[in-house]
N, C-alpha and C positions, 0 to 999 in steps of 0.2 A: 762561947764558952767552952771551958776544956773539958771533955766527959772522961778522960783516963789517961793517967802516964805509967808507963812501966820501964823498966832499966833491967838489964841481965848482963851478967859477965860469965864468958866461956873461956876453959882452958883449951889451947890449942892444942895442946898434946892428947887431951882426953877425944878429941875430935877426929886427930890422928890414929887414935889406938883402936877407936870404934870402925875406922874404914879399915885399917890392917886386918880387923878380926871379921869384918861382915862384908867388906869389898861393895861393890856399885849395888846391892841391895840395900845396903844403909843409904847411899846416896838417894836412889830412887825413892826410898821412903819418905826422905825429908827436904829433898831438894827438887826445884826444876830444873831442865833439860838448860835453861838458860844462866841460871845459878851454877851448874855445875860445869860449863862450858867456860863462865866467866873467872869461878876459880882455878880451874886448870889451866888457863892460859898464862899463869904465874908459875916461876919455879918452886915456890911454898904455896901449894893451893890449901894448906891446911889451917893458914889466919884467917884468908879468905871466907872459907866455909864455916868457921867457928865465929866469925862477925855475922853472916847471913843467920846462923842459928841462934845467935843472941838476939836480932833483931826480930826473929819469928817468937822467940819466947817474950820477948818485951811486948810486943804486940798483943798477945795473948793476956798478957798481965795488964797491960792498959784497956782492953776491950773486957776486962771481968770474966774471963774463961769461957766465953760464949759456945753453946752446945754444938756441938759437929763440925767447928773450926779446927783443922789439923794443921801441922807444919808447913805439910807440902802445900795447901791452898794460900798461903802466903806467899809472894814472892818480892824476892829485894829485886830492884834493876837501877842502872844508873842513868841519869838524865845526860843530857847532850853536854852538860858542862861539869860530867863526873860525880855529880851529888847522888847520893842513895836515895831511893823512894820505894814506897810499898806500893803494891798492888793486890788487893783481893775480891777477887771477881765475885760481884753481886754487893759488895760493901761499900756504899754512898757516902762515905766520910773521909775529911781530910785527915791525912797520917802524917807527922813529921817526924823524922829520924835522924838521928845521927848515930855513927858508929865510929870506933878506930880499934887499931888492932898492933900489936907489936909482937915480940917475939914469942911469950910465954900465954899473952892472954887477949881477947877480943871483947869488947864493951859496948853494948849498943841503949839508946835511950830512945823511948816513942813518946810522942805526944798525939793524941787522937780530939779533935775539934768536931 
């Protein structure tokens, strides 16, 4: 049974502007070390950061804004086949995620079972 659905869209330029203003402080507040390393392994890390930010927001919406859950608690990893998956320590629910990004926007959809 589906417990929740969430969707979010993020401007890549918005993430870039926040990074340019706050730098590593912003990254450390929102993303895990793995997410930062993955994103900065690309020539344009901001579309990857924006996609991960969108996933985190979509997860919070799908879980109906649970108390105590922060963006940093939600980690987006890639499976061995390259598809994204969501890890949340202490949460025992199946989370399906789809994300996409292009030059200006990143979008994510999440289904929680």
